[in-house]
PDB file of the backbone (N, CA, C, O) and the ligand in Angstrom, with CONECT records:
HET     ZN  A 101       1
ATOM      1  N   UNK A   1     -10.128 -14.674 -20.748  1.00  0.00           N
ATOM      2  CA  UNK A   1      -9.073 -14.541 -19.733  1.00  0.00           C
ATOM      3  C   UNK A   1      -9.565 -14.290 -18.399  1.00  0.00           C
ATOM      4  O   UNK A   1     -10.036 -13.177 -18.165  1.00  0.00           O
ATOM      5  N   UNK A   2      -9.524 -15.156 -17.501  1.00  0.00           N
ATOM      6  CA  UNK A   2     -10.085 -14.846 -16.174  1.00  0.00           C
ATOM      7  C   UNK A   2      -8.951 -14.939 -15.107  1.00  0.00           C
ATOM      8  O   UNK A   2      -9.263 -14.829 -13.922  1.00  0.00           O
ATOM      9  N   UNK A   3      -7.738 -15.123 -15.442  1.00  0.00           N
ATOM     10  CA  UNK A   3      -6.730 -15.260 -14.473  1.00  0.00           C
ATOM     11  C   UNK A   3      -5.802 -14.022 -14.367  1.00  0.00           C
ATOM     12  O   UNK A   3      -4.594 -14.147 -14.570  1.00  0.00           O
ATOM     13  N   UNK A   4      -6.339 -12.871 -14.061  1.00  0.00           N
ATOM     14  CA  UNK A   4      -5.560 -11.633 -13.952  1.00  0.00           C
ATOM     15  C   UNK A   4      -4.812 -11.808 -12.715  1.00  0.00           C
ATOM     16  O   UNK A   4      -5.435 -12.117 -11.699  1.00  0.00           O
ATOM     17  N   UNK A   5      -3.485 -11.640 -12.677  1.00  0.00           N
ATOM     18  CA  UNK A   5      -2.692 -11.760 -11.528  1.00  0.00           C
ATOM     19  C   UNK A   5      -2.922 -10.719 -10.434  1.00  0.00           C
ATOM     20  O   UNK A   5      -2.860 -11.072  -9.256  1.00  0.00           O
ATOM     21  N   UNK A   6      -3.183  -9.458 -10.766  1.00  0.00           N
ATOM     22  CA  UNK A   6      -3.501  -8.488  -9.886  1.00  0.00           C
ATOM     23  C   UNK A   6      -4.800  -7.707 -10.209  1.00  0.00           C
ATOM     24  O   UNK A   6      -5.169  -7.573 -11.376  1.00  0.00           O
ATOM     25  N   UNK A   7      -5.392  -7.266  -9.307  1.00  0.00           N
ATOM     26  CA  UNK A   7      -6.564  -6.498  -9.502  1.00  0.00           C
ATOM     27  C   UNK A   7      -6.663  -5.192  -8.732  1.00  0.00           C
ATOM     28  O   UNK A   7      -7.177  -5.096  -7.617  1.00  0.00           O
ATOM     29  N   UNK A   8      -6.098  -4.143  -9.462  1.00  0.00           N
ATOM     30  CA  UNK A   8      -5.910  -2.918  -8.870  1.00  0.00           C
ATOM     31  C   UNK A   8      -6.641  -1.784  -9.669  1.00  0.00           C
ATOM     32  O   UNK A   8      -6.685  -0.617  -9.279  1.00  0.00           O
ATOM     33  N   UNK A   9      -7.164  -2.207 -10.730  1.00  0.00           N
ATOM     34  CA  UNK A   9      -7.722  -1.211 -11.690  1.00  0.00           C
ATOM     35  C   UNK A   9      -9.006  -0.503 -11.373  1.00  0.00           C
ATOM     36  O   UNK A   9      -9.465   0.393 -12.082  1.00  0.00           O
ATOM     37  N   UNK A  10      -9.555  -0.945 -10.283  1.00  0.00           N
ATOM     38  CA  UNK A  10     -10.917  -0.445  -9.923  1.00  0.00           C
ATOM     39  C   UNK A  10     -10.885   0.758  -9.019  1.00  0.00           C
ATOM     40  O   UNK A  10     -11.948   1.208  -8.590  1.00  0.00           O
ATOM     41  N   UNK A  11      -9.724   1.309  -8.700  1.00  0.00           N
ATOM     42  CA  UNK A  11      -9.674   2.521  -7.898  1.00  0.00           C
ATOM     43  C   UNK A  11      -8.522   2.492  -7.043  1.00  0.00           C
ATOM     44  O   UNK A  11      -7.673   1.604  -7.126  1.00  0.00           O
ATOM     45  N   UNK A  12      -8.466   3.530  -6.144  1.00  0.00           N
ATOM     46  CA  UNK A  12      -7.361   3.726  -5.191  1.00  0.00           C
ATOM     47  C   UNK A  12      -7.239   2.477  -4.212  1.00  0.00           C
ATOM     48  O   UNK A  12      -8.231   1.873  -3.805  1.00  0.00           O
ATOM     49  N   UNK A  13      -6.081   2.182  -3.912  1.00  0.00           N
ATOM     50  CA  UNK A  13      -5.894   0.987  -3.048  1.00  0.00           C
ATOM     51  C   UNK A  13      -4.672   1.173  -2.298  1.00  0.00           C
ATOM     52  O   UNK A  13      -3.698   1.681  -2.852  1.00  0.00           O
ATOM     53  N   UNK A  14      -4.635   0.817  -1.112  1.00  0.00           N
ATOM     54  CA  UNK A  14      -3.395   0.912  -0.358  1.00  0.00           C
ATOM     55  C   UNK A  14      -2.310  -0.055  -0.934  1.00  0.00           C
ATOM     56  O   UNK A  14      -2.626  -1.159  -1.379  1.00  0.00           O
ATOM     57  N   UNK A  15      -1.131   0.355  -0.914  1.00  0.00           N
ATOM     58  CA  UNK A  15      -0.101  -0.500  -1.373  1.00  0.00           C
ATOM     59  C   UNK A  15      -0.046  -1.918  -0.608  1.00  0.00           C
ATOM     60  O   UNK A  15       0.024  -1.961   0.621  1.00  0.00           O
ATOM     61  N   UNK A  16      -0.079  -2.951  -1.325  1.00  0.00           N
ATOM     62  CA  UNK A  16       0.046  -4.230  -0.531  1.00  0.00           C
ATOM     63  C   UNK A  16       1.393  -4.449   0.122  1.00  0.00           C
ATOM     64  O   UNK A  16       2.408  -4.220  -0.537  1.00  0.00           O
ATOM     65  N   UNK A  17       1.469  -4.846   1.280  1.00  0.00           N
ATOM     66  CA  UNK A  17       2.671  -5.271   1.954  1.00  0.00           C
ATOM     67  C   UNK A  17       3.271  -6.491   1.348  1.00  0.00           C
ATOM     68  O   UNK A  17       2.580  -7.475   1.085  1.00  0.00           O
ATOM     69  N   UNK A  18       4.527  -6.436   1.129  1.00  0.00           N
ATOM     70  CA  UNK A  18       5.056  -7.683   0.537  1.00  0.00           C
ATOM     71  C   UNK A  18       5.907  -8.420   1.586  1.00  0.00           C
ATOM     72  O   UNK A  18       7.062  -8.063   1.815  1.00  0.00           O
ATOM     73  N   UNK A  19       5.394  -9.331   2.146  1.00  0.00           N
ATOM     74  CA  UNK A  19       5.929 -10.031   3.255  1.00  0.00           C
ATOM     75  C   UNK A  19       7.151  -9.474   3.992  1.00  0.00           C
ATOM     76  O   UNK A  19       8.272  -9.959   3.837  1.00  0.00           O
ATOM     77  N   UNK A  20       6.901  -8.477   4.769  1.00  0.00           N
ATOM     78  CA  UNK A  20       7.986  -8.006   5.633  1.00  0.00           C
ATOM     79  C   UNK A  20       8.769  -6.863   4.902  1.00  0.00           C
ATOM     80  O   UNK A  20       9.652  -6.244   5.495  1.00  0.00           O
ATOM     81  N   UNK A  21       8.465  -6.621   3.736  1.00  0.00           N
ATOM     82  CA  UNK A  21       9.248  -5.631   3.034  1.00  0.00           C
ATOM     83  C   UNK A  21       8.408  -4.429   2.690  1.00  0.00           C
ATOM     84  O   UNK A  21       7.417  -4.602   1.981  1.00  0.00           O
ATOM     85  N   UNK A  22       8.695  -3.303   3.100  1.00  0.00           N
ATOM     86  CA  UNK A  22       7.994  -2.074   2.773  1.00  0.00           C
ATOM     87  C   UNK A  22       8.707  -1.305   1.730  1.00  0.00           C
ATOM     88  O   UNK A  22       9.851  -0.888   1.908  1.00  0.00           O
ATOM     89  N   UNK A  23       8.026  -1.115   0.630  1.00  0.00           N
ATOM     90  CA  UNK A  23       8.764  -0.370  -0.514  1.00  0.00           C
ATOM     91  C   UNK A  23       8.522   1.086  -0.321  1.00  0.00           C
ATOM     92  O   UNK A  23       7.427   1.558  -0.014  1.00  0.00           O
ATOM     93  N   UNK A  24       9.645   1.788  -0.527  1.00  0.00           N
ATOM     94  CA  UNK A  24       9.537   3.184  -0.269  1.00  0.00           C
ATOM     95  C   UNK A  24       9.221   4.023  -1.643  1.00  0.00           C
ATOM     96  O   UNK A  24      10.108   4.575  -2.293  1.00  0.00           O
ATOM     97  N   UNK A  25       7.958   4.039  -1.958  1.00  0.00           N
ATOM     98  CA  UNK A  25       7.597   4.739  -3.148  1.00  0.00           C
ATOM     99  C   UNK A  25       7.455   6.239  -2.761  1.00  0.00           C
ATOM    100  O   UNK A  25       7.215   6.644  -1.623  1.00  0.00           O
ATOM    101  N   UNK A  26       7.625   6.953  -3.795  1.00  0.00           N
ATOM    102  CA  UNK A  26       7.643   8.529  -3.658  1.00  0.00           C
ATOM    103  C   UNK A  26       6.575   8.999  -4.547  1.00  0.00           C
ATOM    104  O   UNK A  26       6.419   8.449  -5.637  1.00  0.00           O
ATOM    105  N   UNK A  27       5.820   9.981  -4.170  1.00  0.00           N
ATOM    106  CA  UNK A  27       4.770  10.539  -4.992  1.00  0.00           C
ATOM    107  C   UNK A  27       5.427  11.006  -6.287  1.00  0.00           C
ATOM    108  O   UNK A  27       6.527  11.556  -6.328  1.00  0.00           O
ATOM    109  N   UNK A  28       4.677  10.747  -7.309  1.00  0.00           N
ATOM    110  CA  UNK A  28       5.152  11.071  -8.638  1.00  0.00           C
ATOM    111  C   UNK A  28       4.825  12.546  -9.063  1.00  0.00           C
ATOM    112  O   UNK A  28       5.344  13.065 -10.051  1.00  0.00           O
ATOM    113  N   UNK A  29       4.007  13.125  -8.320  1.00  0.00           N
ATOM    114  CA  UNK A  29       3.528  14.391  -8.705  1.00  0.00           C
ATOM    115  C   UNK A  29       4.738  15.406  -8.606  1.00  0.00           C
ATOM    116  O   UNK A  29       5.578  15.325  -7.709  1.00  0.00           O
ATOM    117  N   UNK A  30       4.760  16.390  -9.623  1.00  0.00           N
ATOM    118  CA  UNK A  30       5.883  17.316  -9.763  1.00  0.00           C
ATOM    119  C   UNK A  30       6.379  17.829  -8.420  1.00  0.00           C
ATOM    120  O   UNK A  30       5.597  18.427  -7.681  1.00  0.00           O
ATOM    121  N   UNK A  31       7.626  17.623  -8.078  1.00  0.00           N
ATOM    122  CA  UNK A  31       8.239  18.267  -6.945  1.00  0.00           C
ATOM    123  C   UNK A  31       7.552  18.066  -5.623  1.00  0.00           C
ATOM    124  O   UNK A  31       7.687  18.856  -4.689  1.00  0.00           O
ATOM    125  N   UNK A  32       6.833  17.015  -5.576  1.00  0.00           N
ATOM    126  CA  UNK A  32       6.161  16.648  -4.331  1.00  0.00           C
ATOM    127  C   UNK A  32       7.070  15.852  -3.394  1.00  0.00           C
ATOM    128  O   UNK A  32       7.409  16.313  -2.304  1.00  0.00           O
ATOM    129  N   UNK A  33       7.472  14.616  -3.845  1.00  0.00           N
ATOM    130  CA  UNK A  33       8.464  13.911  -3.185  1.00  0.00           C
ATOM    131  C   UNK A  33       8.148  13.268  -1.817  1.00  0.00           C
ATOM    132  O   UNK A  33       9.021  12.740  -1.129  1.00  0.00           O
ATOM    133  N   UNK A  34       6.838  13.345  -1.462  1.00  0.00           N
ATOM    134  CA  UNK A  34       6.418  12.765  -0.238  1.00  0.00           C
ATOM    135  C   UNK A  34       6.294  11.225  -0.416  1.00  0.00           C
ATOM    136  O   UNK A  34       6.327  10.733  -1.543  1.00  0.00           O
ATOM    137  N   UNK A  35       6.154  10.481   0.687  1.00  0.00           N
ATOM    138  CA  UNK A  35       5.999   9.115   0.632  1.00  0.00           C
ATOM    139  C   UNK A  35       4.693   8.888  -0.002  1.00  0.00           C
ATOM    140  O   UNK A  35       3.771   9.690   0.143  1.00  0.00           O
ATOM    141  N   UNK A  36       4.591   7.804  -0.709  1.00  0.00           N
ATOM    142  CA  UNK A  36       3.323   7.578  -1.571  1.00  0.00           C
ATOM    143  C   UNK A  36       2.814   6.148  -1.167  1.00  0.00           C
ATOM    144  O   UNK A  36       3.290   5.107  -1.618  1.00  0.00           O
ATOM    145  N   UNK A  37       1.861   6.222  -0.326  1.00  0.00           N
ATOM    146  CA  UNK A  37       1.278   4.906   0.040  1.00  0.00           C
ATOM    147  C   UNK A  37       0.165   4.423  -0.909  1.00  0.00           C
ATOM    148  O   UNK A  37      -0.364   3.320  -0.769  1.00  0.00           O
ATOM    149  N   UNK A  38      -0.163   5.283  -1.871  1.00  0.00           N
ATOM    150  CA  UNK A  38      -1.218   4.824  -2.758  1.00  0.00           C
ATOM    151  C   UNK A  38      -0.738   4.484  -4.122  1.00  0.00           C
ATOM    152  O   UNK A  38      -0.280   5.321  -4.901  1.00  0.00           O
ATOM    153  N   UNK A  39      -0.868   3.167  -4.383  1.00  0.00           N
ATOM    154  CA  UNK A  39      -0.390   2.713  -5.730  1.00  0.00           C
ATOM    155  C   UNK A  39      -1.582   2.496  -6.683  1.00  0.00           C
ATOM    156  O   UNK A  39      -2.684   2.104  -6.299  1.00  0.00           O
ATOM    157  N   UNK A  40      -1.287   2.766  -7.875  1.00  0.00           N
ATOM    158  CA  UNK A  40      -2.305   2.648  -8.990  1.00  0.00           C
ATOM    159  C   UNK A  40      -1.735   1.858 -10.054  1.00  0.00           C
ATOM    160  O   UNK A  40      -0.619   2.160 -10.477  1.00  0.00           O
ATOM    161  N   UNK A  41      -2.378   0.868 -10.542  1.00  0.00           N
ATOM    162  CA  UNK A  41      -1.820   0.071 -11.562  1.00  0.00           C
ATOM    163  C   UNK A  41      -2.924  -0.507 -12.418  1.00  0.00           C
ATOM    164  O   UNK A  41      -4.043  -0.783 -11.985  1.00  0.00           O
ATOM    165  N   UNK A  42      -2.514  -0.672 -13.697  1.00  0.00           N
ATOM    166  CA  UNK A  42      -3.421  -1.326 -14.636  1.00  0.00           C
ATOM    167  C   UNK A  42      -2.642  -2.666 -15.063  1.00  0.00           C
ATOM    168  O   UNK A  42      -1.427  -2.798 -14.914  1.00  0.00           O
ATOM    169  N   UNK A  43      -3.427  -3.574 -15.575  1.00  0.00           N
ATOM    170  CA  UNK A  43      -2.699  -4.808 -15.964  1.00  0.00           C
ATOM    171  C   UNK A  43      -1.710  -4.481 -17.105  1.00  0.00           C
ATOM    172  O   UNK A  43      -1.995  -3.734 -18.041  1.00  0.00           O
ATOM    173  N   UNK A  44      -0.535  -5.098 -16.949  1.00  0.00           N
ATOM    174  CA  UNK A  44       0.472  -4.959 -18.003  1.00  0.00           C
ATOM    175  C   UNK A  44       1.040  -3.587 -18.128  1.00  0.00           C
ATOM    176  O   UNK A  44       1.627  -3.259 -19.159  1.00  0.00           O
ATOM    177  N   UNK A  45       0.882  -2.722 -17.064  1.00  0.00           N
ATOM    178  CA  UNK A  45       1.468  -1.461 -17.134  1.00  0.00           C
ATOM    179  C   UNK A  45       2.233  -1.131 -15.819  1.00  0.00           C
ATOM    180  O   UNK A  45       1.838  -1.650 -14.774  1.00  0.00           O
ATOM    181  N   UNK A  46       3.226  -0.358 -15.815  1.00  0.00           N
ATOM    182  CA  UNK A  46       3.941  -0.109 -14.524  1.00  0.00           C
ATOM    183  C   UNK A  46       2.901   0.675 -13.565  1.00  0.00           C
ATOM    184  O   UNK A  46       2.016   1.387 -14.041  1.00  0.00           O
ATOM    185  N   UNK A  47       3.060   0.510 -12.342  1.00  0.00           N
ATOM    186  CA  UNK A  47       2.168   1.114 -11.422  1.00  0.00           C
ATOM    187  C   UNK A  47       2.753   2.631 -11.189  1.00  0.00           C
ATOM    188  O   UNK A  47       3.891   2.999 -11.482  1.00  0.00           O
ATOM    189  N   UNK A  48       1.842   3.333 -10.665  1.00  0.00           N
ATOM    190  CA  UNK A  48       2.203   4.814 -10.385  1.00  0.00           C
ATOM    191  C   UNK A  48       1.847   5.017  -8.864  1.00  0.00           C
ATOM    192  O   UNK A  48       0.931   4.416  -8.303  1.00  0.00           O
ATOM    193  N   UNK A  49       2.615   5.865  -8.311  1.00  0.00           N
ATOM    194  CA  UNK A  49       2.442   6.085  -6.894  1.00  0.00           C
ATOM    195  C   UNK A  49       2.279   7.560  -6.449  1.00  0.00           C
ATOM    196  O   UNK A  49       3.003   8.454  -6.888  1.00  0.00           O
ATOM    197  N   UNK A  50       1.336   7.751  -5.596  1.00  0.00           N
ATOM    198  CA  UNK A  50       1.010   9.160  -5.191  1.00  0.00           C
ATOM    199  C   UNK A  50       0.808   9.275  -3.690  1.00  0.00           C
ATOM    200  O   UNK A  50       0.465   8.285  -3.045  1.00  0.00           O
ATOM    201  N   UNK A  51       1.003  10.419  -3.134  1.00  0.00           N
ATOM    202  CA  UNK A  51       0.722  10.559  -1.701  1.00  0.00           C
ATOM    203  C   UNK A  51      -0.799  10.805  -1.502  1.00  0.00           C
ATOM    204  O   UNK A  51      -1.548  10.829  -2.478  1.00  0.00           O
ATOM    205  N   UNK A  52      -1.220  10.974  -0.329  1.00  0.00           N
ATOM    206  CA  UNK A  52      -2.573  11.296   0.040  1.00  0.00           C
ATOM    207  C   UNK A  52      -3.101  12.391  -0.736  1.00  0.00           C
ATOM    208  O   UNK A  52      -4.155  12.285  -1.364  1.00  0.00           O
ATOM    209  N   UNK A  53      -2.372  13.485  -0.712  1.00  0.00           N
ATOM    210  CA  UNK A  53      -2.791  14.787  -1.366  1.00  0.00           C
ATOM    211  C   UNK A  53      -2.957  14.585  -2.884  1.00  0.00           C
ATOM    212  O   UNK A  53      -3.854  15.170  -3.492  1.00  0.00           O
ATOM    213  N   UNK A  54      -2.161  13.822  -3.444  1.00  0.00           N
ATOM    214  CA  UNK A  54      -2.211  13.713  -4.898  1.00  0.00           C
ATOM    215  C   UNK A  54      -2.793  12.463  -5.479  1.00  0.00           C
ATOM    216  O   UNK A  54      -2.693  12.200  -6.678  1.00  0.00           O
ATOM    217  N   UNK A  55      -3.401  11.698  -4.615  1.00  0.00           N
ATOM    218  CA  UNK A  55      -3.843  10.397  -5.159  1.00  0.00           C
ATOM    219  C   UNK A  55      -4.984  10.584  -6.179  1.00  0.00           C
ATOM    220  O   UNK A  55      -5.300   9.621  -6.877  1.00  0.00           O
ATOM    221  N   UNK A  56      -5.606  11.734  -6.305  1.00  0.00           N
ATOM    222  CA  UNK A  56      -6.617  12.017  -7.327  1.00  0.00           C
ATOM    223  C   UNK A  56      -5.916  11.985  -8.726  1.00  0.00           C
ATOM    224  O   UNK A  56      -6.559  11.769  -9.753  1.00  0.00           O
ATOM    225  N   UNK A  57      -4.586  12.206  -8.716  1.00  0.00           N
ATOM    226  CA  UNK A  57      -3.909  12.245 -10.014  1.00  0.00           C
ATOM    227  C   UNK A  57      -3.734  10.629 -10.421  1.00  0.00           C
ATOM    228  O   UNK A  57      -3.705  10.256 -11.593  1.00  0.00           O
ATOM    229  N   UNK A  58      -3.635   9.836  -9.410  1.00  0.00           N
ATOM    230  CA  UNK A  58      -3.665   8.374  -9.733  1.00  0.00           C
ATOM    231  C   UNK A  58      -5.082   7.927 -10.254  1.00  0.00           C
ATOM    232  O   UNK A  58      -5.200   7.107 -11.164  1.00  0.00           O
ATOM    233  N   UNK A  59      -6.099   8.490  -9.650  1.00  0.00           N
ATOM    234  CA  UNK A  59      -7.464   8.117 -10.207  1.00  0.00           C
ATOM    235  C   UNK A  59      -7.536   8.506 -11.715  1.00  0.00           C
ATOM    236  O   UNK A  59      -8.087   7.775 -12.538  1.00  0.00           O
ATOM    237  N   UNK A  60      -6.935   9.729 -12.046  1.00  0.00           N
ATOM    238  CA  UNK A  60      -7.057  10.077 -13.359  1.00  0.00           C
ATOM    239  C   UNK A  60      -6.131   9.263 -14.299  1.00  0.00           C
ATOM    240  O   UNK A  60      -6.379   9.115 -15.495  1.00  0.00           O
ATOM    241  N   UNK A  61      -5.103   8.772 -13.708  1.00  0.00           N
ATOM    242  CA  UNK A  61      -4.176   7.812 -14.387  1.00  0.00           C
ATOM    243  C   UNK A  61      -5.065   6.480 -14.775  1.00  0.00           C
ATOM    244  O   UNK A  61      -4.976   5.922 -15.869  1.00  0.00           O
ATOM    245  N   UNK A  62      -5.826   6.110 -13.843  1.00  0.00           N
ATOM    246  CA  UNK A  62      -6.623   4.883 -14.001  1.00  0.00           C
ATOM    247  C   UNK A  62      -7.641   5.171 -15.023  1.00  0.00           C
ATOM    248  O   UNK A  62      -7.967   4.273 -15.799  1.00  0.00           O
ATOM    249  N   UNK A  63      -8.197   6.386 -15.098  1.00  0.00           N
ATOM    250  CA  UNK A  63      -9.207   6.792 -16.017  1.00  0.00           C
ATOM    251  C   UNK A  63      -8.683   6.999 -17.412  1.00  0.00           C
ATOM    252  O   UNK A  63      -9.478   7.247 -18.319  1.00  0.00           O
ATOM    253  N   UNK A  64      -7.341   6.909 -17.644  1.00  0.00           N
ATOM    254  CA  UNK A  64      -6.765   7.112 -18.857  1.00  0.00           C
ATOM    255  C   UNK A  64      -6.529   8.467 -19.258  1.00  0.00           C
ATOM    256  O   UNK A  64      -6.242   8.743 -20.423  1.00  0.00           O
ATOM    257  N   UNK A  65      -6.636   9.346 -18.336  1.00  0.00           N
ATOM    258  CA  UNK A  65      -6.389  10.863 -18.678  1.00  0.00           C
ATOM    259  C   UNK A  65      -4.929  11.139 -18.176  1.00  0.00           C
ATOM    260  O   UNK A  65      -4.548  10.772 -17.065  1.00  0.00           O
ATOM    261  N   UNK A  66      -4.172  11.782 -19.032  1.00  0.00           N
ATOM    262  CA  UNK A  66      -2.801  12.056 -18.642  1.00  0.00           C
ATOM    263  C   UNK A  66      -2.731  13.622 -18.358  1.00  0.00           C
ATOM    264  O   UNK A  66      -1.671  14.139 -18.005  1.00  0.00           O
TER     265      UNK A  66
HETATM  266 ZN    ZN A 101       2.162  14.132  -3.655  1.00  0.00          ZN2+
END
């Protein structure tokens, strides 16, 4: 399989802009609630969003640690 539609699994990455539409993601960290510009996604799994402060939790998500 060489046709992965997205490639985000290699680390933190700014959320891609979707042609004029900015999605308002919110940090998933407990009671944080800040805007979350950092999206983390693995193929065939829902993406997770974290703010700058908590993006390390996204790194852990990518590493498979909960
Ligand atoms: Zn946060």
